C-alpha positions in Angstrom: 8.0 253.6 3.7 8.0 256.1 6.3 11.6 256.8 8.2 10.9 256.0 11.5 12.0 259.2 13.2 11.0 258.7 16.7 12.5 255.3 17.5 15.8 256.0 15.8 16.3 259.5 17.2 15.8 258.9 20.6 18.0 256.1 20.6 20.5 257.6 18.6 20.7 260.4 21.1 21.2 258.4 24.0 24.1 256.5 22.0 25.7 259.7 21.1 26.0 260.7 24.7 27.5 257.3 26.1 31.4 257.2 26.8 32.1 254.7 24.3 34.5 254.5 21.0 33.4 255.6 17.7 34.1 252.2 16.3 31.2 250.8 18.8 28.9 253.6 18.3 29.1 253.1 14.5 27.8 249.3 15.3 25.3 250.1 17.9 23.8 252.9 15.6 23.5 250.4 12.7 22.1 247.8 15.1 19.2 250.6 16.4 18.6 251.8 13.1 18.0 248.3 11.8 15.6 247.6 14.7 13.7 250.5 14.0 13.2 249.5 10.6 12.1 246.2 11.4 9.8 247.6 13.6 8.5 249.8 11.0 8.1 246.6 8.4 6.2 244.6 10.8 3.4 247.4 11.0 0.5 247.4 8.3 0.0 250.8 7.9 -3.1 249.9 5.8 -4.9 248.9 9.1 -3.6 251.3 11.3 -7.1 252.6 12.1 -8.7 249.6 13.5 -5.6 248.9 15.5 -6.0 252.7 16.6 -9.5 252.5 17.4 -9.1 249.1 19.7 -6.3 250.7 21.5 -8.7 253.8 22.4 -11.7 251.4 23.5 -9.2 249.8 26.1 -8.0 253.1 27.1 -11.6 254.3 27.7 -12.9 251.1 29.3 -10.4 250.9 31.9 -10.9 254.6 32.8 -14.7 253.7 32.9 -14.2 251.1 35.2 -12.4 253.3 37.7 -15.1 255.9 37.5 -17.6 253.2 38.5 -15.5 252.2 41.1 -14.6 255.6 42.7 -18.5 256.0 42.5 -19.2 253.3 45.0 -18.2 254.4 48.7 -18.0 250.5 49.7 -14.6 250.3 47.1 -12.0 248.9 49.2 -8.5 249.8 49.0 -7.3 246.1 47.7 -10.0 246.8 44.6 -8.6 250.2 44.0 -5.2 248.9 44.0 -6.2 246.1 41.4 -7.7 248.5 39.0 -4.7 250.8 39.2 -2.0 248.2 38.1 -4.3 247.2 35.1 -4.7 250.8 34.2 -1.0 251.1 34.3 -0.6 248.0 32.3 -3.2 249.1 29.6 -1.5 252.4 29.2 2.0 251.0 28.9 0.7 248.4 26.5 -1.1 251.0 24.4 2.3 253.4 24.6 4.0 250.7 23.2 1.8 250.3 20.1 1.6 254.0 19.6 5.2 254.1 19.4 5.2 251.2 16.8 2.6 253.0 14.7 3.8 256.5 14.6 7.6 255.0 13.9 6.2 253.0 11.1 3.6 255.2 9.5 3.6 258.6 10.9 0.6 260.5 12.3 -2.6 259.0 11.2 -3.9 260.7 8.1 -7.6 260.8 9.2 -9.8 262.9 11.7 -11.0 259.9 13.4 -7.4 257.9 13.6 -5.8 260.9 14.7 -8.2 261.2 17.6 -7.7 257.7 18.5 -4.0 258.4 18.4 -4.5 261.5 20.4 -6.1 259.7 23.2 -3.1 257.3 23.6 -0.6 259.7 23.5 -2.7 261.8 25.8 -2.4 259.4 28.5 1.2 258.3 28.0 2.2 260.3 31.4 5.0 257.6 31.5 6.8 259.1 28.5 6.8 263.1 28.5 9.4 263.0 26.2 6.9 261.2 23.8 4.3 263.3 24.5 6.3 266.3 23.2 7.2 264.4 20.0 3.4 263.7 19.6 2.3 267.2 20.2 4.9 268.1 17.3 2.9 265.8 15.0 -0.4 266.6 15.9 0.2 270.5 15.5 1.1 269.7 11.9 -2.0 267.7 11.5 -4.0 270.5 12.9 -2.7 272.9 10.3 -3.0 270.4 7.7 -7.1 270.5 8.8 -6.8 266.8 9.6 -6.7 266.8 13.7 -9.0 268.7 16.1 -7.4 271.9 17.8 -9.2 271.0 20.9 -7.0 268.0 21.0 -3.7 269.7 20.8 -5.2 272.0 23.6 -5.6 268.8 25.7 -2.5 267.6 25.0 -0.4 270.9 25.3 -2.1 271.3 28.7 -1.2 267.7 29.8 2.4 268.2 29.1 2.4 271.7 30.9 0.6 270.0 33.9 3.1 266.9 34.1 5.7 269.5 33.6 4.2 271.7 36.8 3.9 274.5 34.4 0.1 276.4 33.9 -1.9 275.1 31.8 -3.3 277.2 28.9 -6.9 276.0 28.3 -7.6 274.8 31.5 -8.5 271.3 30.3 -6.6 268.9 33.3 -8.3 268.6 36.8 -7.2 266.6 39.5 -9.9 264.6 42.0 -8.5 265.0 45.3 -10.8 262.3 46.5 -14.0 261.4 45.4 -15.9 264.0 46.6 -13.6 266.7 45.2 -12.8 267.7 41.6 -10.5 271.1 40.8 -8.7 272.6 37.6 -5.1 272.2 37.8 -3.5 275.5 37.9 -3.8 278.1 34.6 -2.1 281.1 33.7 -4.8 283.6 33.9 -8.5 282.4 34.0 -9.6 285.1 31.7 -7.3 284.2 29.2 -8.3 280.7 29.6 -11.5 281.5 28.5 -10.9 283.4 25.6 -8.4 280.6 24.1 -11.0 278.0 24.7 -13.8 280.1 22.8 -11.2 280.7 20.0 -11.4 276.6 19.7 -14.8 275.9 20.4 -14.5 274.8 24.0 -17.2 275.9 26.7 -16.0 278.1 29.2 -14.1 277.2 31.9 -16.6 277.8 34.7 -18.9 275.3 32.4 -16.3 272.8 32.1 -15.7 272.7 35.9 -19.7 272.2 36.2 -19.7 269.4 33.8 -16.9 267.7 35.2 -18.5 267.8 38.8 -21.6 266.4 37.4 -19.7 263.6 35.6 -17.5 262.3 38.4 -18.6 263.4 41.8 -21.1 260.8 43.2 -24.4 261.9 44.0 -24.0 261.5 47.6 -21.5 263.9 47.9 -24.0 266.4 46.7 -26.5 265.1 49.2 -23.9 265.2 52.1 -22.8 268.9 51.2 -26.7 270.0 51.1 -27.3 268.3 54.6 -24.4 270.0 56.2 -25.7 273.3 54.7 -29.2 272.9 56.3 -27.6 271.7 59.4 
């Protein structure tokens, strides 16, 4: 069984920083380690692929529901609040499940399962420390020829954006309202396009145009045309 590094390391570091006696630290440390291994023993590593795919479907479904809601100009604030609450619940539950899987089994060993795990880590914005941890595992997987380099680029950009740093690949966007989509700050557009080309991503300009086609409702474009004519 793989040692549950993330679970134990994170909790032990917290224990070590607290101002309590060495004897208490030893007892608490033993309890944490036992708890981590209990989680590992409860996870069936032979079936994590199906589990990860199920979690990934839930991740995508709630986001598709949101996009449909935003496409409707008649959507109310109450409807948005309700869906956002369900969205937070899905992401929180998915993060808990992903942590348990990684603790027990390590990073997935197939490309498909790695992609599902990446998707969940990508949306684990409530725990940037875990995103960094997942990024380290993903880097190893990319070097081993399992995970996709583009997944690593997206996660690296996500962490940078969450930490207020410029992106290296320009993958993260912000929809300021239903009619406007912008790419979050990047370090240098020319360098970004070179990096994107190196891992098989379309240019930043093509990416922006595709994002607007996918997420901006048609009536926004119509309104823009009407204003231009007037």
